[in-house]
N, C-alpha and C positions, 0 to 999 in steps of 0.2 A: 655527908655535907654536900657532895657533888649532886647527888640525886635530889636533895631538897632545893638546892640553888637552881637547877634546871627546871624543877617543878614550878617554882614561883615565876619563872620566865614563861613556861609553857601555858599557864592559865590565861594571861592576857593575850599572848600570841595566838593561842588556839582559837579564841573568840574572834580575834581580828582577822585571821586567815580564813575562818569559816565565812565571815562577811565578804571577804575578797572573792571567795569561790561562789558567792551567791547563795550560801546556805545559812540557815538559822545558827546562832552561835553555839548551841549545845553540841552540834556535830563536830565542832572543833575540839571540844573537851573529850568527846567520845574517842577521838583519834589519839588521845594521850593515854588510853587505857589498855585495851586488849592488844593492839599492835606493839606496844612497848614491852609487855610481858612476853609475847612470842619472840620478838627480836632478841630480847635478853637471853632467851634459852638457845637460840640458833645462830646468832650473829658471830662473825669471826673478828669483828673490830671491838675493842674493849671500851673505846671512848665515843664511838658514833652515837649520836642522839637522834632518833627518828621521831616523826610526828608531822603535823601539818606544817607546810612551808609555803612561802609566797609564790614561787615559780609554779609548783604543782597546782596550787589553788587557781592561779591565773590560767593555766593550761586547761584545767577542768572547766572553768567558767567559759573560756573561749570555745571549747568544743561542744559542751552539753547545752549551752544557752541557745545553740542553733536548733535544738530539738524541743526545748520547753522553756517556759518563763522562769528565770531564777527565783528561787524561794517557793515555787509552787510544789504541791505534793508530787506531781509527775517529775519535776526537775530533781527533787530530793531523791526519789527512787532511782532515777537514771544515774545520779552521781554515785550512789552506793553500789549500783551494779557496775559502774565504771571501775570502782576500786577493786571489786571482785575479779573482773576480767584482767585488769593490770596484774593482779597477784597471780592469776593462772598463767599468763604469758611469762612472767618472771620465773615462776616455778618450772615451767616447761623448758625455758632457756637453761636453768640450772641443771635439770636432769640431762639435757643434751650437752652439757658442759660447754655452753656457748658464751661464757663471760667475756671471751676475747673480743666479741663484737663491739664492745664499748670503745675499743681502740680505733674504730673506723670513723669516729667523729673527732675532728681535730679541735685542739684547744681554741684557736682563733674563731672557729665557727661557734663554739659554745660561748665564748666571750662576746661575740657579736649579738647572738640571740639574747643572752641574759642582760646585756646593756640596753637593748631595745625593750625587753620585757620590763626593765626597771622604769623606763619612761612611760610605758603603757600602764603599769601599776600606779605610778604617780598620777597620771591623768584620771584613772578610775577612782582615785581617792579624793579628787577635787570636789566632788559633790558633798562629801562629808566634811571636807575642810572649809568649804564656803557656806554649807547649809542650804544648798540648792537642790531641788528635786530634779533628777536627770533620768530620762527613760534609758532603757538598755539599747545600745547601738552596737553594730558588728565591728566597726573600726574606731580606733581611738580618736582620729581626727574629727569624726562626726560628733563624738562626745565633747571634744574641745570646742568645736564650733557652736554647739548648743549652749555650752557654759558661757562663752563670750556673748552670745545673744541675750542671755538672761543674767548677766553679771550684776545687774541692778537689784536682783532679788537676794543678794548676799546677806547672810545673817551675821552681823558684827560680833555677837556674843559667841557664836560657833567658831568663828575665825580666831577669836581671842583664846578660847578653850584649847583649840588645836595647837596654836603657836606656843602657848604656855606649856602645854604637855610636851611638845618637842624640846623646848628649852630645858625643862625640868629633867627629862630622861637623859638628854645629852650631858647635862651638868653632873648628874649622878654617875654617869659612865666615866666622865673625866676624873671625878674624885676617886672612884674605885670601881673597877669592872665587876667586882663581886656584889656590889650593892644592887638589889633587884629593882632598878629604876622604874621599869614599866609597871610592876605590881604596885609600887608605892604611889605612882601617878594615878593608877586605876582606883586605888582606895580613896585617895584625896578627891578625885573628880566625882566619884560616887557620892561621897559625903557632901561636897559642895552642891552637886546636882539636886540632892534630896533637901538640903537645908534651904537653898535659895529657889527651889522649884524651877529649874531651868526649862522644864517642859512648857511652862506658861509663856516663855519667851520664844517659842517655836524652835527650841533646841531638840534635835532628834536624840532619843535615848533608846536603849535596847528593849526595855520593858520586860515582859515575862520570859524567864528562862526556865525550862522544865527542870525539876529536881529529881534525883534518884539515878540509879545505874541504868545503862541501856539494856533493853530486853532483846532476846534472840528474835531476829526477823530474817526470813528467807529473801534474799535479793530477787528482783524481777529478772527472770531468765527466759527469754524466748528468742527464736532465731531472728525475727525482725529487729528486736531491740539490739541484739548483739551486732548485727550488720551495720546498724546506724552508729553504734559506738566505737567500732573498730578503728577508725581514723584517730579519734581522741585517745583511745587505749594505747595505740602504738606510739603516738606523740608523747604522752606522759611517761610511758615505759622507757623510751629512749632517753629523754632528758633526766628522768628520775634516777635511772641506773647510773648514767654518767656522773651525775651530781653526787649521789650517795657513795659510789665506789671511789670517786675522786677525793671526797672528804676523808673516807676511811684510809686511803693510801697516804694522804697527807699526814694524818695522825700516826699511822704506822711508822712513817719515816722519823717522827719525833721521838718515838720510844725505842724502836729497834729490838724489842724483846718478844715480839710475836709477829706473825705473818698474816696479812689479810688475804683470804682466798676469794677471788671474784665469784666463782661458782657457788661457794657457800653463802656469800653475801646475797646473791640472787635468790637462793633458796630462802634465806631468812627474810629478805624484803618481800618475797612473794607470799610466804606463809603468813607474815604479819598482816598483809593487805587482805588476804583471803579470810583470815580469822576476824579481822576488824570489820569487814563488810557484813558479817552476820550479826554484828553488834552496832550497826549504823555509824561506823566511823568514816570520817572524811579520808580520802586517799592520802597516805603518808609517804614521806621520803626523808632522806638524811638532811638535817639542818646544819649549815655551817656555823651559824651563830651559837646555837645551843650546844653543838659538839665542841666548839672552842671553849665555851664556858665550862662544860662538863670536864674537859681536859684540864683547864686552868684550876678548877676547884679540887682536883686531885683524884678523879675517877681512875681506878685501876682495873676494874672488871665491869661486866654488864649488870652487876648488882645495883649500880647507880640508877640504871633505867628502871629496875624493879621498884626502887624507892620513889622515883619520879611518878611512876604509874600509881603507886599507893597514895601519894599526895593528891593526884587527880581524882582518885576514888573518893577520898575524904571531901574534896571540893564538890563533887557531884552529889554526894549524900547530904551535905550540910550547908554549903555556901552559895549555891546558885541563886537563891532568892535575892541575895545582896547585889546581884548584877543588874537589877531592875532599872536603877537610875543611872547606869553607866552611859555617858554621852558617846555617840558614834564618832564624834570629833576626836575623842581620846584614842579610840581604836585606829582612826586614820593616822594619828601621830605615830602610833606604834608601828604601823605598816610602813609609813614613809621613812622612818629612821632605819627600819630593817632592810629596806631595798637600796639604800644609799650605796652600799658596798657592791651591789650588783652591777652598777655602771662602771665598767672597767676601762676608764680612759688611760690608765697607766699601761695597760697591755697594748693599746693603740700606739702610744708614744714609743714603747719598746720595739714594736714591730716596724715602725717607721725607720728606726735606726738599724734593725737587724734583717728583716725579711719583708720586703714590699709585697710579695705574692701572698703571703699569709695575711698581711694587712688588707689586701684587696678582698680576700675571702671574708674576713671579719666585717668589712664595710658592706659588702653585698648582703650578707646575712642580716646585718643591722637594718639596712634600708628596706630589705624585703619584708622583714618582720613588722616594721612600722607601717609600710604602705599596704601590704596585702593581708596581714593578720598573723596571729601566733602560729596556727597550724601550718600555714603556707610558709612562714619563715623557717620553722623547724624542717619542713620538707625540703626547701631550697638549700638549707644548711647541710642536711644529710647528703643531698645530691652533690653539693660542692665538695664535701669531704671525700666521698667515694670517687667523684670525677678527678679530683686532684691526685688521689692515690693511683688511679688508672693512668693518668697522664705521666706521672713520674715513673711508673713502671714500664711504660711503652717507649719512653724517651730518656733512658738513663744516661749518665755521663760516659762519654767515650773519649778518653784522654790520651794525648801523646805524652809519653814519659821518656825521661833520659837518666843517665847515670850522674849521681852526685859525686863530683870528682874526689878521688881519694878514698872512696867507700865502695861497698858492694850493693848500695841501695839505689833504687830507681824511683823517681818522683815526677809529679806533674810539672811540665815545663813552664806552665803559667804561674806557678807558685815558688819554684826553686830554680837556682842557677845550675843548670844541668848541661851535660855534653854528650856527644855521640861519637863512638869510635870511628865510624866511617859515614860518608854522605849517602851511601846507597842503602842504608838500613833505616827502618821505621819501627818504633816500639809503641804498641797501643795497649791500653788497659780498658776493659769493659766492666763497669761497676754495677752489675746486676745479674740476676739469673737470666738465662737465655730461653725464652718461651714464645709461644705463638703471638703474644701481644707485642713483642719487640724484635722478633726474628728478622723481619724485613728491614727495620731500622738499623739493626746490628750490621748487616752487610752494606747498606747504603752509606752509613756513617764512616765505616772503615775505608771504603772505596773513595769517598770524598776526601778523606785525609791523605790518601795516596795520591789523588789527582792534584792536590795542592802543591805537590813537589815536582809537578811537570815531568812525570815519567822517569825521575831519577831513582826511584825506589826499586831495588832488586831483591830485598829481603824484608819480610814482615814478621815481626815478633809479637805474638799475642800473649799478653800477661793475663792468664786465666784464673789467678788466685781469688778474684772476686766473683767468678761465675760459679756460684754454689749449687746450681741446679740447671737442668736442660730437659726440654721435652722433644717430641719427634719433630715439631716445626722448627725448633731451634737447631736441631741436628741437621735438618735439611738445609737451613740457612748457612751453617758452618761448612757443609759439603759444597754448597753452591759457591761460597766465598773461595774455597780451596780451588774449585774448578776454574773460576774466573781468574784467580791469581796465576794458575798454571798457564792459562791462555795468554796472560800478559808477561809470562816468563819471570814471575816473582815467586820466590821460595817462601813457604810458610813454616814458621817455628811456633810451637805452643809450649809455654812454660807455666808451671805452678798449678796444673789441673788438679782439682780436688773432688772428692765425693762422687755424686751422681754424674757430674760432667765428665770426669775421668772414666767412670764405668761405661757411660754411653759411647764415648769415643772408641773404647776398646771393643764393646759388643757390636757396634755397627760396622766394624771393619775399617773405619776411617784411619785408625792408627797405621794399618798396613799401607793405605793410600799415601798418607803424609810421609810415612817412613819413621820407624822407631828412633832413628838417629836424629830426628827433628823434634822429639818430645823430651822435655826436661822437667825435673822437679823444681828447679830454681832458675829464675830469669838470668841471673848473673852467670850461671854455668852455661846457659844457652848462648849468651853473647860471647863469652870467653872461648867456648868450643868452636863457635862459628869463626871467630877471628883466627884461631889456630889453624882451622881448615883452610881459610883463605891464604894464610902465610905458606902452608904446606903446598897448596896448589900453585901459588906464585913461584915457589922454589922449584917445583917440578917443571913448570913451564920454562923457567930460565935455564 
């Protein structure tokens, strides 16, 4: 039942997303055949439904349309080759076990990009919503400007068809999510288009759709073509992998009876695209909408995808001639409703309350995608994500901590009511690994904290339990800090050293310099031992 339910969704969506990608509709149906069979055999997610999706279709259009006219034989060939190259890249990533790379793109960046993509998709569908012929432009605002200039050419019947289709699909969804609203609307619109001869009233229809299964065709592969397609391939790979694995992980969390393996997912997604390209399939990705329906309909294994692919096979063999009278306005309605959820305003409101820096990243990605284009928006978003990671790692938190009275715990003085046994001691916690990227900052930040106390500090306690790693540059910074403290007549204590940090302190000989009596497993023991020594020294002095 899950496979059949997803199948009746995939038929109209496949046709609609093929148009969105600038391809003839049949290639959207081809995408629901071989790729689904291959993913069903190799995928680690039991509910993920792959196939043509709006974001991937838009990315392909944005990239390949710079090289050829959408819909032309050259364009079709380039899109198929793009699918093959994306599959090869994903396959290589899986072999190298590099599924972790998807973690380098933050959720706010993805939310900003997809929200902008939703607006771009809406603008791209206005021509079919209004029934106006619009040439292909590189930027959405050019399209919008052209439409405003030619708004008087709007076809009223086309607008009526699109609005009626949107209302009907939305109504079916409200009544019951399991009702195949898009398919029902497609059938009704085909019948009305045939009966009332919409074509005579200048309503654009699909017209001829080839029937039969796809034949084996070798994608165009030459060095020049590959070089031209690399930017698009990388762009679609990054977004497609993040989207697909993100959906798979979400579904995994709901079931908790299996584990999604990112590297296995990369392999399955890659092989499905490679296999699909030899049978003229539009590049595929994980669909959130169809995956949710697949899950809600009771899919327990990837057998559901096999049944979906079987239904697409029957459609290709017997039903494609029926799509001749399908109005493009109906396809526009399907796309418009599908991308509504891509505009993630809720995430923006959430970030406004919780993390303004993440909101800034989301906003920059959103604006960059709208102003400069899809490819540039993705590139800027990736740079933002990586840049933010680097910034956070080079300037980690360096906190002054104190004792929570009546306990053995030490916490951040900005968040807890803490006390200090004596005025001449300072306890500092460094919340990161210590490596070349933050080594200079480590020393500078600690000395700044010492200077804030106007030379009152005589003992510095370094809580090292969060320093899980250190390299040679970090070790030099630690040694330099120790030397500077000695020159200022400040004694260094290190507590809680773990793992490689502890090993490097010992191997480098720094333990002997600092003195083994100044190294402790626990911070509280270090403070208590120091206080005992101070009392003993005071007693001896007296």
